[in-house]
C-alpha positions in Angstrom: 31.3 29.0 142.9 31.4 32.7 144.7 28.1 34.2 145.9 28.7 37.1 143.6 28.9 34.6 140.0 25.6 33.0 140.8 23.9 35.4 138.0 25.6 36.8 134.5 25.3 39.6 136.3 28.0 38.9 138.7 30.4 37.9 135.9 32.3 40.7 134.0 34.2 39.7 131.5 37.9 40.5 131.3 39.1 41.9 127.8 42.7 41.4 126.2 44.4 42.8 123.8 45.6 40.6 120.8 49.1 40.3 122.7 47.0 39.1 125.6 47.3 42.8 127.6 44.7 44.2 129.4 43.2 47.2 127.1 43.5 49.1 130.6 44.4 48.4 134.2 42.6 51.5 135.7 39.9 50.8 134.7 40.5 47.4 134.1 39.0 46.8 131.3 36.0 44.7 132.1 32.6 43.9 129.9 29.3 42.7 130.8 28.4 39.5 129.9 26.0 40.7 127.4 29.0 42.2 125.4 31.1 39.8 126.0 28.6 36.9 124.1 27.7 39.9 121.6 31.7 40.2 121.1 32.0 35.9 120.4 29.4 35.7 118.0 30.2 38.6 116.1 33.7 36.6 115.9 35.5 39.7 117.1 37.3 38.0 119.8 38.7 34.2 121.4 37.5 32.7 124.5 40.4 32.3 126.5 38.6 31.0 129.6 34.9 30.7 130.4 33.4 30.9 134.1 31.3 28.0 135.4 27.7 29.9 134.9 26.0 29.6 131.5 23.5 31.3 130.0 20.4 29.4 128.2 17.9 30.0 125.5 15.5 27.4 123.8 18.2 26.4 121.5 21.4 27.1 123.2 23.4 26.9 125.8 26.7 28.8 126.3 29.2 29.4 129.3 29.8 32.6 129.9 33.3 34.3 128.9 35.3 35.1 132.0 38.6 36.3 129.8 38.8 37.0 126.0 41.5 38.5 123.7 40.9 40.5 121.0 41.1 38.7 117.4 42.2 42.2 115.7 45.1 44.1 117.7 44.7 47.7 119.0 47.3 49.6 119.0 47.0 51.8 122.1 47.2 55.5 121.8 51.0 57.2 122.7 49.4 59.8 125.1 46.0 59.5 126.8 43.1 62.5 126.7 43.1 65.1 129.2 40.2 64.2 131.5 39.9 64.7 135.3 40.4 60.7 136.1 43.7 61.0 134.4 44.9 63.8 135.6 44.0 62.1 139.4 45.6 58.8 138.0 48.8 60.6 136.8 48.8 62.1 140.4 48.1 58.9 142.1 45.0 60.4 143.9 46.5 62.3 146.2 46.7 66.0 146.2 50.1 67.6 145.3 50.2 70.0 147.6 49.4 67.8 151.1 49.1 64.3 149.7 45.7 64.2 151.4 43.6 61.7 148.9 39.7 63.3 150.2 38.0 66.1 149.1 40.2 66.1 145.0 39.6 68.5 142.9 42.3 70.3 140.1 44.6 73.6 140.6 45.4 75.5 137.4 49.3 76.6 138.6 49.2 79.6 136.4 45.3 80.1 137.6 43.1 81.1 134.7 42.3 84.7 135.2 46.3 84.9 134.6 46.0 82.8 131.5 46.4 79.3 132.4 45.1 76.9 130.1 43.7 73.3 131.2 46.2 71.2 130.2 48.8 68.8 131.4 51.5 71.1 131.8 49.7 73.8 134.1 47.3 71.4 136.2 47.9 69.2 138.9 45.4 67.1 141.6 44.6 69.0 144.8 42.6 68.7 147.8 39.7 71.3 148.4 41.4 72.9 151.1 44.6 73.2 149.7 42.7 74.9 146.3 41.1 77.3 148.0 44.0 77.9 150.5 46.0 78.5 146.7 43.4 80.5 145.6 44.1 82.6 142.3 47.6 83.1 143.4 50.6 81.6 141.7 52.9 79.3 143.4 55.4 80.7 144.9 53.2 83.5 145.5 50.9 81.1 147.5 54.3 79.4 149.1 52.7 76.2 147.6 54.7 74.1 145.5 53.5 70.8 143.8 55.3 67.9 145.3 55.6 66.9 141.0 55.7 69.2 138.1 52.8 68.7 136.3 54.0 66.9 132.6 52.0 64.9 129.9 51.9 61.6 131.1 52.3 58.5 128.7 49.7 55.6 128.5 51.8 53.7 129.6 53.0 56.0 132.7 49.0 55.6 133.3 48.8 52.0 133.5 52.0 51.8 135.5 50.1 54.0 137.9 46.9 52.2 137.5 48.7 48.5 138.8 49.0 50.5 142.1 44.9 50.4 142.6 43.8 46.7 141.9 39.9 46.4 141.6 38.2 45.2 145.0 37.2 41.7 143.3 40.0 39.9 140.7 38.4 36.3 139.4 41.0 33.6 139.6 41.3 33.6 135.5 41.9 36.8 135.4 45.5 36.6 137.6 47.4 34.9 134.9 47.0 38.4 132.5 47.5 40.8 135.2 50.3 42.0 137.1 50.0 44.1 140.0 52.5 44.4 143.0 52.9 40.8 144.8 51.8 42.2 148.3 48.4 42.5 146.5 47.9 38.3 146.0 45.6 36.7 148.3 
């Protein structure tokens, strides 16, 4: 057993939909051990795999679930909510002007002072220096066109991008349910 799994706190549970696909890839759909145990007792999930570590009370012992599947299929939304995180994920966590992955902000192509709105079709990921350089100008006036035209992504498009950013830790019992590029295998 790995050292980080010596306590229940080091045992997150991968949550799969009823079709055995993760609810999300990025962030990966994980529950704390407490939420997983509660869902088991409320009969909302089936345990697919367990850790070796168990939790105990005076009258009960249970190995912690490492993978659970919902009993009821949750139909994913077609389109994700517009959030800063989802915007960065759509744009692969890089500035759309210079490809720098640091100091990320977002930029309104049509500036708000000119009536531009905070929508999928008007906002791109920008690093702070590029955002400052563009200022309140239109992209063509600033001589700064984004690498990719902004668009409203589907949940599937975000999931596809999310697969490019696996978490730092993947428990062996999760690997059969997660699909990242083969070069990411240990």
